[in-house]
C-alpha positions as CSV (number, residue, x, y, z in Angstrom):
1,M,7.4,-45.7,1.0
2,T,6.7,-43.6,-1.8
3,L,8.1,-44.0,-5.2
4,I,8.6,-41.1,-7.6
5,K,9.7,-41.0,-11.1
6,V,11.3,-37.7,-12.0
7,E,12.9,-36.4,-15.2
8,N,15.1,-33.8,-13.8
9,L,15.9,-34.5,-10.2
10,S,17.4,-31.1,-9.8
11,E,14.1,-29.3,-10.3
12,Y,12.3,-31.7,-8.0
13,R,11.6,-29.7,-4.7
14,F,10.5,-32.3,-2.2
15,L,13.4,-31.7,0.3
16,K,12.2,-31.0,3.9
17,K,12.0,-27.1,4.2
18,D,14.3,-25.4,6.8
19,S,11.7,-23.9,9.4
20,L,12.5,-20.5,11.0
21,E,9.7,-21.2,13.7
22,K,11.3,-22.0,17.2
23,D,9.8,-23.9,19.9
24,T,9.3,-21.2,22.5
25,Q,8.2,-23.3,25.3
26,L,10.9,-25.8,24.7
27,Q,13.4,-22.8,24.9
28,K,11.7,-21.3,27.9
29,S,11.6,-24.3,29.7
30,V,15.4,-25.4,29.3
31,S,16.2,-21.7,30.1
32,E,14.5,-22.2,33.2
33,I,16.5,-25.4,34.2
34,L,19.6,-23.9,33.3
35,L,19.4,-21.0,35.7
36,T,18.1,-23.3,38.4
37,V,21.1,-25.3,38.2
38,Q,23.3,-22.3,38.1
39,K,21.4,-20.9,41.2
40,N,20.9,-24.0,43.3
41,G,24.0,-26.4,42.3
42,D,23.6,-30.2,43.5
43,K,20.2,-29.7,45.1
44,S,18.6,-29.0,41.7
45,L,20.2,-32.1,40.3
46,Y,18.6,-34.3,43.0
47,D,15.2,-32.4,42.4
48,Y,15.1,-32.9,38.9
49,S,16.2,-36.4,38.7
50,K,13.2,-37.1,41.2
51,K,11.0,-34.9,39.1
52,F,11.9,-36.1,35.3
53,D,13.4,-39.7,35.8
54,K,11.2,-40.7,38.9
55,V,14.3,-41.7,40.9
56,D,15.8,-40.6,44.1
57,I,19.5,-40.9,43.0
58,P,21.6,-41.7,46.1
59,A,24.4,-39.6,45.1
60,I,25.4,-37.3,41.8
61,L,29.1,-39.0,41.4
62,V,29.0,-42.8,40.9
63,P,31.5,-44.7,43.4
64,I,34.4,-46.0,41.4
65,D,33.8,-49.4,42.6
66,R,30.5,-49.6,41.0
67,L,32.4,-48.8,37.8
68,R,34.5,-51.8,38.6
69,E,31.7,-54.2,39.4
70,A,29.8,-53.3,36.3
71,E,32.8,-54.5,34.0
72,K,33.0,-57.6,36.2
73,K,29.4,-58.4,35.0
74,I,30.0,-58.3,31.2
75,S,29.9,-61.8,29.6
76,S,33.3,-63.0,27.9
77,S,31.3,-62.6,24.6
78,V,30.0,-59.5,25.0
79,R,33.6,-58.0,26.4
80,K,34.9,-59.5,23.2
81,I,32.3,-57.4,20.9
82,F,33.3,-54.3,22.8
83,E,37.1,-54.9,22.4
84,G,37.1,-55.6,19.0
85,A,35.2,-52.3,18.3
86,I,37.2,-50.4,20.5
87,D,40.4,-51.6,18.9
88,N,39.0,-50.7,15.5
89,I,37.9,-47.2,16.7
90,K,41.4,-46.5,17.9
91,V,43.3,-47.4,15.0
92,F,41.3,-45.2,12.9
93,H,41.3,-42.0,15.2
94,N,44.9,-42.7,15.8
95,Q,45.4,-41.5,12.2
96,Q,43.6,-37.9,13.3
97,T,46.2,-36.8,15.8
98,Q,47.9,-33.7,15.4
99,K,51.3,-32.4,16.7
100,S,52.6,-28.9,17.1
101,W,54.6,-27.5,14.2
102,Q,57.0,-24.6,13.3
103,L,58.5,-22.6,10.3
104,H,62.0,-21.6,10.7
105,Y,63.3,-18.5,8.7
106,E,66.8,-17.7,8.0
107,D,66.3,-14.4,9.9
108,G,65.6,-16.1,13.3
109,T,61.8,-15.8,13.0
110,K,59.6,-18.8,14.1
111,L,56.1,-19.3,13.0
112,G,53.8,-22.0,13.8
113,E,51.1,-23.6,15.9
114,K,50.8,-25.3,19.6
115,V,48.5,-28.2,19.5
116,T,47.0,-28.6,22.9
117,P,44.3,-31.1,24.1
118,L,41.2,-29.6,26.0
119,D,41.5,-29.2,29.6
120,R,38.2,-31.1,30.6
121,V,35.5,-32.3,28.6
122,G,31.9,-33.6,29.5
123,I,30.2,-36.6,27.3
124,Y,26.6,-37.0,27.7
125,V,25.4,-40.5,26.7
126,P,21.5,-41.3,26.6
127,G,20.7,-43.7,29.1
128,G,17.6,-44.9,31.2
129,K,15.5,-47.8,29.6
130,A,17.6,-47.5,26.4
131,F,21.6,-47.4,26.1
132,Y,23.8,-47.2,22.9
133,P,27.1,-48.5,24.0
134,S,28.5,-47.3,20.6
135,T,27.8,-43.7,21.4
136,M,29.8,-44.1,24.5
137,I,32.6,-45.7,22.7
138,M,32.6,-43.3,19.8
139,N,32.6,-40.2,21.9
140,T,35.3,-41.3,24.4
141,I,38.0,-42.6,22.4
142,P,38.8,-39.5,20.5
143,A,38.9,-37.7,23.8
144,V,41.2,-39.9,25.4
145,L,43.4,-40.2,22.2
146,A,43.5,-36.4,22.0
147,G,45.1,-36.6,25.5
148,V,42.3,-34.7,27.3
149,P,43.3,-35.2,31.0
150,S,39.7,-35.2,32.7
151,I,36.9,-36.6,31.0
152,I,33.3,-36.7,32.9
153,I,30.4,-38.9,31.7
154,A,26.8,-37.8,32.2
155,S,24.2,-40.2,31.9
156,P,20.7,-40.6,33.2
157,P,19.6,-42.7,36.2
158,C,17.8,-45.9,35.7
159,E,15.6,-47.2,38.7
160,N,18.4,-48.1,40.9
161,G,19.7,-44.4,40.7
162,L,22.6,-45.4,38.5
163,P,23.4,-44.9,35.1
164,H,22.9,-48.3,32.7
165,E,25.1,-51.0,33.7
166,L,27.1,-50.8,30.3
167,V,27.5,-47.2,30.5
168,L,29.4,-48.0,34.0
169,A,31.1,-51.0,32.4
170,I,32.6,-49.1,29.4
171,C,33.7,-46.4,31.6
172,S,35.8,-48.8,33.7
173,M,37.1,-50.4,30.3
174,L,38.2,-47.1,29.2
175,N,39.5,-46.2,32.4
176,I,37.0,-43.2,32.8
177,R,36.7,-42.6,36.6
178,E,34.3,-39.7,36.8
179,V,30.6,-40.4,36.1
180,I,27.4,-38.6,37.1
181,A,23.9,-40.0,37.2
182,V,22.4,-37.0,35.9
183,G,20.6,-36.8,32.6
184,G,18.3,-34.3,30.4
185,A,19.2,-30.4,30.2
186,Q,20.3,-30.3,33.8
187,A,23.2,-32.5,33.1
188,I,24.2,-30.1,30.4
189,A,23.9,-27.2,33.0
190,A,25.9,-29.0,35.5
191,L,28.7,-29.9,32.9
192,A,28.5,-26.1,31.6
193,F,28.6,-24.2,34.7
194,G,29.4,-26.8,37.5
195,T,27.8,-27.3,40.7
196,E,29.3,-28.1,44.4
197,S,30.2,-31.8,43.0
198,I,31.0,-31.0,39.3
199,R,33.7,-29.0,37.8
200,A,32.9,-27.2,34.7
201,V,34.2,-28.3,31.4
202,C,35.4,-26.6,28.3
203,K,33.2,-28.8,25.7
204,I,30.1,-31.2,25.7
205,T,29.8,-33.9,23.3
206,G,27.2,-36.6,22.7
207,P,23.8,-37.0,21.8
208,G,20.4,-36.6,23.6
209,N,16.7,-35.6,23.1
210,R,15.2,-32.3,22.3
211,F,15.9,-30.9,25.9
212,V,19.6,-31.9,25.6
213,A,20.0,-30.4,22.2
214,E,18.4,-27.2,23.3
215,A,20.3,-27.1,26.5
216,K,23.5,-27.4,24.3
217,R,22.3,-24.7,22.0
218,Q,22.0,-22.6,24.8
219,V,25.2,-23.0,26.7
220,F,27.5,-23.0,23.6
221,G,29.7,-19.8,24.1
222,K,30.0,-20.7,27.7
223,V,31.4,-24.0,26.6
224,G,32.2,-25.7,23.2
225,I,29.9,-28.3,21.8
226,D,30.1,-31.1,19.0
227,S,26.9,-30.2,17.2
228,I,23.3,-29.8,17.5
229,A,22.2,-33.2,16.2
230,G,19.2,-33.6,13.9
231,P,17.2,-36.8,12.8
232,S,19.1,-39.6,11.1
233,E,19.6,-39.6,7.5
234,I,20.5,-42.1,4.6
235,V,20.9,-41.6,1.1
236,I,21.5,-44.8,-1.4
237,L,22.7,-43.9,-4.7
238,H,22.1,-47.0,-6.8
239,D,22.5,-48.2,-10.6
240,D,24.1,-51.5,-9.9
241,P,21.4,-54.3,-11.0
242,S,23.9,-57.1,-9.4
243,I,23.1,-55.8,-6.0
244,P,20.5,-57.8,-4.3
245,D,17.3,-55.5,-3.5
246,E,17.3,-56.9,-0.2
247,Y,20.6,-54.9,0.6
248,L,18.8,-51.6,-0.5
249,A,15.7,-52.0,1.5
250,R,17.4,-53.6,4.5
251,D,20.2,-50.4,4.5
252,L,17.0,-47.9,4.0
253,L,15.1,-49.4,7.2
254,T,18.5,-48.9,9.5
255,Q,17.7,-45.2,9.6
256,A,14.1,-45.4,9.5
257,E,14.2,-47.4,12.8
258,H,15.9,-44.8,14.7
259,D,13.1,-42.2,15.3
260,E,9.8,-40.9,13.4
261,D,11.6,-37.8,11.9
262,A,14.3,-40.1,10.2
263,T,15.1,-39.7,6.5
264,A,15.5,-42.8,4.1
265,I,15.9,-42.3,0.5
266,L,16.8,-44.5,-2.6
267,I,18.0,-43.0,-5.9
268,T,17.9,-45.4,-8.5
269,N,17.9,-45.6,-12.4
270,Q,16.8,-49.2,-12.1
271,E,12.8,-49.4,-12.1
272,H,12.7,-53.2,-11.5
273,S,14.8,-52.6,-8.3
274,A,12.6,-49.5,-7.4
275,R,9.3,-51.3,-7.4
276,N,10.9,-54.5,-5.7
277,V,12.6,-52.4,-2.9
278,Q,9.2,-50.7,-2.3
279,K,7.5,-54.2,-2.3
280,L,10.1,-55.7,-0.1
281,I,10.0,-52.7,2.6
282,N,6.3,-53.2,2.4
283,D,6.6,-56.9,3.6
284,L,9.6,-56.4,5.9
285,V,8.6,-53.4,8.3
286,P,5.5,-55.5,9.9
287,T,8.1,-58.1,11.0
288,L,10.4,-55.6,12.9
289,P,10.1,-54.8,16.4
290,R,10.2,-51.1,15.8
291,K,7.5,-51.1,13.1
292,E,5.6,-48.3,14.5
293,I,8.5,-45.9,14.2
294,I,9.5,-47.2,11.0
295,T,6.1,-47.0,9.3
296,K,5.8,-43.2,10.7
297,S,9.4,-42.3,9.5
298,L,8.7,-43.7,5.8
299,I,5.4,-42.2,5.5
300,A,6.9,-38.8,6.4
301,N,10.2,-38.8,4.8
302,G,10.9,-42.2,3.2
303,K,11.2,-42.0,-0.7
304,I,12.4,-44.1,-3.6
305,I,13.2,-41.9,-6.5
306,L,13.5,-43.2,-10.0
307,V,15.8,-41.4,-12.5
308,E,16.8,-41.6,-16.1
309,K,20.4,-41.1,-15.2
310,I,22.5,-41.7,-12.1
311,E,24.4,-38.2,-12.6
312,D,20.9,-36.5,-11.4
313,G,21.4,-38.5,-8.0
314,I,24.8,-36.9,-7.7
315,E,23.5,-33.4,-7.9
316,F,20.9,-34.3,-5.3
317,V,23.3,-35.6,-2.9
318,N,25.7,-32.6,-3.1
319,T,22.6,-30.3,-2.3
320,F,20.9,-32.6,0.3
321,A,24.3,-33.4,2.0
322,P,23.3,-36.4,3.7
323,E,24.6,-37.9,7.1
324,H,24.9,-41.4,5.3
325,L,25.5,-41.8,1.8
326,E,25.7,-45.3,0.2
327,L,27.2,-45.6,-3.1
328,M,25.9,-49.0,-4.6
329,V,26.9,-48.2,-8.1
330,Q,28.7,-49.6,-11.1
331,N,31.5,-47.0,-11.3
332,L,33.1,-46.3,-8.0
333,T,35.1,-43.6,-9.1
334,I,31.6,-41.5,-8.7
335,V,32.9,-40.9,-5.1
336,E,35.0,-38.4,-6.5
337,K,32.2,-36.2,-7.4
338,I,30.7,-36.4,-4.1
339,K,31.4,-33.2,-2.2
340,N,28.9,-33.0,0.7
341,A,28.1,-36.4,2.8
342,G,29.0,-36.9,6.5
343,A,30.1,-40.7,6.0
344,I,30.4,-42.5,2.2
345,F,30.1,-46.2,2.0
346,I,31.2,-47.6,-1.1
347,G,30.2,-50.8,-2.5
348,R,27.8,-53.7,-1.5
349,W,29.8,-54.9,1.4
350,S,29.7,-51.6,3.2
351,S,26.4,-51.4,5.1
352,E,25.5,-48.4,7.1
353,T,25.4,-50.6,10.0
354,I,29.2,-51.3,10.1
355,G,29.9,-47.5,10.4
356,D,27.7,-47.5,13.3
357,Y,29.3,-50.0,15.3
358,Y,32.6,-51.5,14.2
359,A,34.6,-50.3,11.3
360,G,36.6,-47.3,13.0
361,P,35.3,-44.3,11.6
362,N,33.1,-42.1,14.1
363,H,29.3,-42.5,13.7
364,T,28.8,-38.9,15.4
365,I,28.1,-37.4,11.9
366,P,26.6,-33.9,10.6
367,T,23.0,-34.0,10.1
368,S,20.3,-31.8,8.2
369,G,22.7,-30.3,5.5
370,A,25.5,-29.6,8.1
371,A,27.9,-32.0,6.1
372,R,28.0,-29.1,3.6
373,Y,30.4,-27.5,6.3
374,G,30.7,-30.1,9.0
375,S,32.7,-33.1,9.6
376,P,32.1,-36.2,11.7
377,L,33.4,-36.0,15.4
378,S,37.1,-36.6,15.6
379,V,40.0,-36.3,17.8
380,R,40.5,-33.0,16.4
381,D,37.4,-31.8,18.2
382,F,39.4,-32.2,21.4
383,Q,42.2,-30.4,20.6
384,K,42.9,-26.6,20.0
385,H,45.7,-24.8,18.3
386,S,47.4,-21.8,19.5
387,S,49.3,-19.5,16.9
388,I,53.0,-19.0,17.5
389,I,54.7,-15.7,16.6
390,E,58.3,-15.3,17.3
391,Y,59.7,-12.2,15.1
392,S,63.3,-11.6,15.0
393,K,64.6,-8.2,15.1
394,S,65.8,-7.9,11.3
395,R,62.4,-9.2,10.2
396,L,60.2,-6.7,11.9
397,M,62.7,-3.8,10.8
398,S,62.2,-4.8,7.4
399,E,58.2,-5.0,7.7
400,L,57.7,-2.2,9.9
401,N,56.7,0.5,7.9
402,Q,54.0,-1.8,6.0
403,I,52.6,-2.9,9.3
404,S,52.3,0.3,10.7
405,E,50.6,1.8,7.7
406,F,48.2,-1.3,7.6
407,A,47.4,-0.2,11.0
408,K,47.0,3.2,9.9
409,L,44.7,2.3,7.0
410,E,42.3,1.0,9.7
411,G,42.3,3.9,11.9
412,L,44.2,2.1,14.7
413,F,46.9,4.5,15.4
414,A,47.9,2.7,18.7
415,H,48.5,-0.4,16.7
416,A,50.9,1.5,14.2
417,E,52.8,3.1,17.3
418,A,53.3,-0.2,19.1
419,V,55.7,-1.5,16.3
420,L,56.9,2.1,15.2
421,T,58.2,2.4,18.9
422,R,60.5,-0.6,18.5
423,R,62.4,1.4,15.6
424,S,64.5,3.2,18.4
425,E,66.3,-0.3,18.8
426,E,67.0,-0.5,14.9
427,S,70.6,0.4,15.1
């Protein structure tokens, strides 16, 4: 892991450049899949499962009894872990629910917003050989709490032609009854456009590989999406010598083990800690199961940056807008100066890991600088708002001239006449 000493971090340019280059072959391949699913429906899903997953799926829709069977197989200890996480996540996300509201004016006018859950959403859960139960829970609970009446889960089939057992089990625990054994871009196409067996959704959420991400990008507009997720990121801002250096090293490794493109950065004004963390990481990586991935990640995007004063790090954080930010600092009021970060972990006891699994806030967080304008997944992502406008006669008559003249300023005379014609009822 590279150690860099800089005098002025704001002038140091080592951030990954945004590339305008596009993977045209990936775009073309995904476009073909989307078009084929639109054209051939269920048949294409069977064909693609055999081609990409090397599995003959017995059926696209998983029978409900298989969900119940999977839930029964969960051990009591594992169930307790899942139930604890689910409870914490529900408590946190319950605070995000929004209600319709109205302003009532003395003249009888009513203005407001009507909050409505989305009619139907699709949640993509990566699967096959690997599965992340936390992703399943983090995407499903906000939709349930938002009041979405119809939720469908899409997840790739394992060798038995069904999604991972824990996908099925957690669906049963959360009372989700519609699951399809389909993954990849073809699953996104099925959710967006529908097939004989699958009713189209209004929005798709959940992470996936580059084919899934590209498919979500291409269907956006036809349906809503949560985001197009990039590689994982963590920045640790540190100036507290009382915090064990191993905490810093271990927390940096949490993101480096995700994938080879992940970013892990420590910014500190403590030179002893900087050098010790570098040594600790060099010693720890060979002992970890995902050491090959971690090594490539740290070589490409791992940095320990030694600064004169921690304030330089604050400016960097607000420019970089990391997915995860840990504040391992003596003055915790620094958090007030942080403008751009997806999730902020404060103090020595708040390892990034607890946010991934158990604390309650969502772990689907904006990456690649999107925290400058985006937010973690929430109940709000599964609700929409309709404006309510109920004008009284007296208010319209009092504002009629201003409204019509405004329309004329834009050259929209039919707009103007639509309100002016109501003047005949003024008396």
